[in-house]
BAKOL-107899 format. One record per residue: x, y, z of N, C-alpha, C in turn; residue in one letter; residue number from 1. Coordinates in steps of 0.001 Angstrom, whole numbers. Example, Ala and Ser with C-alpha at 12.3 -4.5 7.8 and 13.67 -1.06 7.14 Angstrom:
REM residues 2
      nX      nY      nZ     caX     caY     caZ      cX      cY      cZ res   n
   13190   -5690    7800   12300   -4500    7800   13200   -3300    7800   A   1
   12850   -2250    7080   13670   -1060    7140   12900      30    7870   S   2
REM end
This chain:
REM residues 111
      nX      nY      nZ     caX     caY     caZ      cX      cY      cZ res   n
 -106843   61265  205847 -105618   62045  206014 -104621   61628  204939   M   1
 -103901   62595  204464 -102846   62353  203486 -101789   61454  204127   D   2
 -101379   60383  203442 -100373   59470  204016  -99066   60171  204388   P   3
  -98650   61177  203632  -97410   61891  203943  -97533   62627  205278   A   4
  -98701   63184  205533  -98920   63871  206805  -98903   62857  207942   I   5
  -99550   61735  207732  -99555   60685  208748  -98150   60212  209084   G   6
  -97327   60025  208061  -95946   59586  208279  -95140   60647  209019   E   7
  -95320   61914  208660  -94590   62998  209334  -94999   63095  210801   A   8
  -96279   62956  211062  -96744   62992  212448  -96221   61802  213243   L   9
  -96138   60642  212608  -95598   59457  213282  -94125   59660  213614   E  10
  -93339   60244  212683  -91920   60522  212951  -91789   61503  214116   R  11
  -92657   62519  214141  -92634   63488  215238  -92918   62791  216572   R  12
  -93894   61888  216566  -94233   61120  217770  -93041   60266  218214   H  13
  -92367   59611  217257  -91211   58771  217572  -90078   59611  218170   R  14
  -89851   60830  217631  -88816   61707  218178  -89141   62085  219616   R  15
  -90407   62411  219880  -90807   62777  221245  -90617   61600  222193   A  16
  -90969   60408  221743  -90788   59202  222562  -89298   58967  222851   E  17
  -88471   59121  221831  -87029   58915  221998  -86443   59946  222964   A  18
  -86890   61188  222890  -86407   62215  223814  -86819   61902  225252   R  19
  -88027   61364  225446  -88455   60970  226797  -87550   59861  227336   R  20
  -87214   58885  226504  -86314   57810  226924  -84964   58409  227313   I  21
  -84465   59310  226500  -83176   59941  226753  -83176   60674  228093   L  22
  -84252   61389  228394  -84337   62133  229656  -84438   61198  230864   E  23
  -85214   60135  230733  -85472   59241  231866  -84401   58183  232068   R  24
  -83803   57728  230973  -82884   56600  231065  -81780   56730  230009   D  25
  -80788   57585  230254  -79725   57799  229271  -78994   56522  228860   P  26
  -78840   55576  229792  -78158   54320  229449  -78973   53546  228420   A  27
  -80282   53513  228594  -81141   52841  227618  -81068   53554  226275   L  28
  -81059   54877  226303  -80958   55645  225058  -79681   55302  224299   A  29
  -78560   55168  225041  -77294   54777  224391  -77392   53375  223810   R  30
  -78016   52464  224563  -78162   51093  224074  -79046   51039  222830   E  31
  -80074   51862  222798  -80970   51908  221637  -80363   52685  220472   L  32
  -79244   53362  220759  -78514   54165  219769  -79364   55304  219218   R  33
  -80057   55955  220136  -80873   57105  219763  -79959   58206  219221   I  34
  -80325   58746  218075  -79547   59805  217442  -78363   59323  216644   G  35
  -78235   58015  216464  -77068   57450  215769  -77487   56644  214543   R  36
  -77964   57291  213495  -78342   56559  212284  -77157   55911  211575   P  37
  -75952   56245  212003  -74750   55668  211413  -74427   54293  211979   D  38
  -75118   53900  213054  -74850   52607  213702  -76027   51661  213493   L  39
  -75758   50352  213469  -76868   49394  213363  -77777   49526  214584   P  40
  -79060   49517  214353  -80015   49634  215454  -81380   49139  215009   R  41
  -82214   48869  215984  -83562   48404  215697  -84614   49418  216110   Q  42
  -84278   50314  217025  -85232   51298  217530  -85355   52466  216552   F  43
  -86581   52828  216215  -86846   53961  215332  -87018   55209  216185   D  44
  -86052   56119  216100  -86107   57340  216911  -86709   58512  216144   D  45
  -87289   58261  215003  -87955   59302  214236  -87042   60209  213454   G  46
  -85769   59857  213377  -84828   60652  212593  -83973   61611  213396   G  47
  -83813   61359  214685  -82937   62204  215503  -81478   62004  215101   L  48
  -80696   63065  215232  -79272   63026  214881  -78477   63647  216022   V  49
  -77563   62878  216585  -76679   63363  217639  -75480   64061  217002   D  50
  -75556   65374  216955  -74536   66189  216290  -73147   65948  216872   V  51
  -73066   65608  218147  -71767   65438  218793  -71084   64110  218478   N  52
  -71769   63198  217820  -71155   61882  217608  -71261   61310  216193   H  53
  -72181   61769  215387  -72313   61184  214047  -71191   61682  213143   V  54
  -70833   60887  212155  -69797   61333  211211  -70339   62415  210267   P  55
  -69421   63082  209618  -69779   64153  208682  -70716   63658  207582   A  56
  -70571   62422  207176  -71427   61906  206101  -72907   61925  206498   T  57
  -73199   61725  207770  -74583   61787  208249  -75038   63242  208316   I  58
  -74192   64121  208844  -74547   65538  208908  -74846   66089  207517   L  59
  -74101   65633  206536  -74281   66119  205163  -75631   65736  204574   A  60
  -76327   64781  205188  -77643   64385  204675  -78765   65255  205230   T  61
  -78459   66114  206206  -79479   66984  206780  -79869   68068  205779   L  62
  -81140   68449  205757  -81577   69495  204817  -80772   70780  204974   P  63
  -80276   71282  203853  -79511   72516  203845  -78024   72347  204077   G  64
  -77609   71149  204498  -76191   70895  204730  -75531   70446  203437   F  65
  -74259   70742  203332  -73417   70257  202244  -72282   69465  202887   T  66
  -71544   68698  202121  -70376   68014  202700  -69389   69000  203338   P  67
  -69246   70184  202748  -68324   71174  203295  -68818   71691  204656   E  68
  -70111   71978  204763  -70666   72423  206045  -70552   71335  207098   L  69
  -70797   70101  206693  -70686   68983  207631  -69253   68869  208157   A  70
  -68271   69023  207280  -66863   68991  207711  -66557   70150  208657   D  71
  -67125   71310  208386  -66966   72481  209241  -67491   72181  210648   Q  72
  -68659   71533  210712  -69261   71183  211999  -68360   70218  212759   V  73
  -67848   69207  212077  -66991   68218  212733  -65714   68872  213262   V  74
  -65126   69773  212496  -63918   70469  212975  -64237   71303  214224   R  75
  -65335   72044  214189  -65724   72869  215344  -66081   71984  216533   A  76
  -66749   70879  216270  -67115   69930  217328  -65869   69406  218021   R  77
  -64870   69037  217248  -63621   68524  217813  -62888   69614  218596   D  78
  -62879   70814  218064  -62177   71925  218703  -62819   72313  220040   E  79
  -64141   72221  220119  -64870   72657  221320  -65356   71491  222178   H  80
  -64893   70282  221887  -65303   69082  222624  -66831   68910  222622   Q  81
  -67440   69205  221499  -68876   69017  221334  -69671   70275  221615   G  82
  -70962   70169  221379  -71882   71281  221561  -72925   70900  222598   F  83
  -73522   71910  223200  -74586   71697  224171  -75924   72185  223625   T  84
  -75898   73235  222818  -77105   73865  222291  -76958   74094  220795   F  85
  -78074   74279  220143  -78061   74580  218717  -77370   75921  218462   V  86
  -77485   76872  219404  -76837   78170  219235  -75312   78031  219207   Q  87
  -74764   77114  220003  -73316   76862  219951  -72928   76282  218601   E  88
  -73719   75345  218125  -73457   74753  216815  -73397   75840  215754   L  89
  -74378   76721  215748  -74415   77790  214744  -73203   78715  214859   E  90
  -72893   79120  216088  -71810   80092  216294  -70437   79485  216047   A  91
  -70147   78350  216697  -68815   77768  216599  -68519   77176  215225   Y  92
  -69537   76657  214570  -69323   76077  213239  -69540   77108  212142   A  93
  -69881   78329  212554  -70071   79422  211599  -71061   79045  210488   N  94
  -72203   78535  210897  -73221   78109  209934  -74021   79304  209438   L  95
  -74555   79206  208230  -75396   80287  207717  -76602   80504  208630   P  96
  -76970   81750  208805  -78102   82086  209670  -79373   81385  209192   E  97
  -80085   80802  210145  -81359   80150  209848  -81257   78706  209406   G  98
  -80059   78210  209144  -79910   76838  208647  -80506   75815  209607   L  99
  -80274   75990  210882  -80725   74978  211841  -82163   75190  212325   T 100
  -82807   76279  211920  -84164   76567  212398  -85107   75384  212213   D 101
  -85138   74827  211020  -86049   73719  210761  -85523   72378  211274   E 102
  -84269   72331  211658  -83667   71078  212110  -83681   70909  213623   L 103
  -83959   71958  214350  -83854   71923  215812  -84589   70727  216412   T 104
  -85745   70402  215875  -86527   69276  216398  -85832   67934  216187   E 105
  -84916   67853  215226  -84242   66591  214910  -82857   66454  215521   R 106
  -82308   67542  216051  -80930   67508  216531  -80835   67196  218016   L 107
  -79827   66398  218355  -79473   66104  219744  -78030   66517  219954   L 108
  -77700   66837  221207  -76335   67228  221559  -75919   66420  222789   F 109
  -75684   65140  222593  -75334   64256  223692  -73854   64377  224013   L 110
  -73530   64219  225277  -72135   64294  225716  -71613   62944  226091   R 111
REM end
């Protein structure tokens, strides 16, 4: 198997594991800092990003995002007290259509 494919599949597995932890034990997920690449942590969550809590600088690293789009998301997030679904993110932050399609697997909307 191509090493790049193996690594991508491993990241996908880590994301699924992190989501299971989040569903079963939200307190543990917070302690492990799932979705918070901006904070020091030891747990590998496969690249999940909590849109409701990460700074704009992290959002700007997502594929297709620019610093301006990331700032737009943060302003909309603050105005609406966070998002619950990817559709809210797209609508309230006025994102270009299709931008989040490939990111849905990596995004979290924790409250």
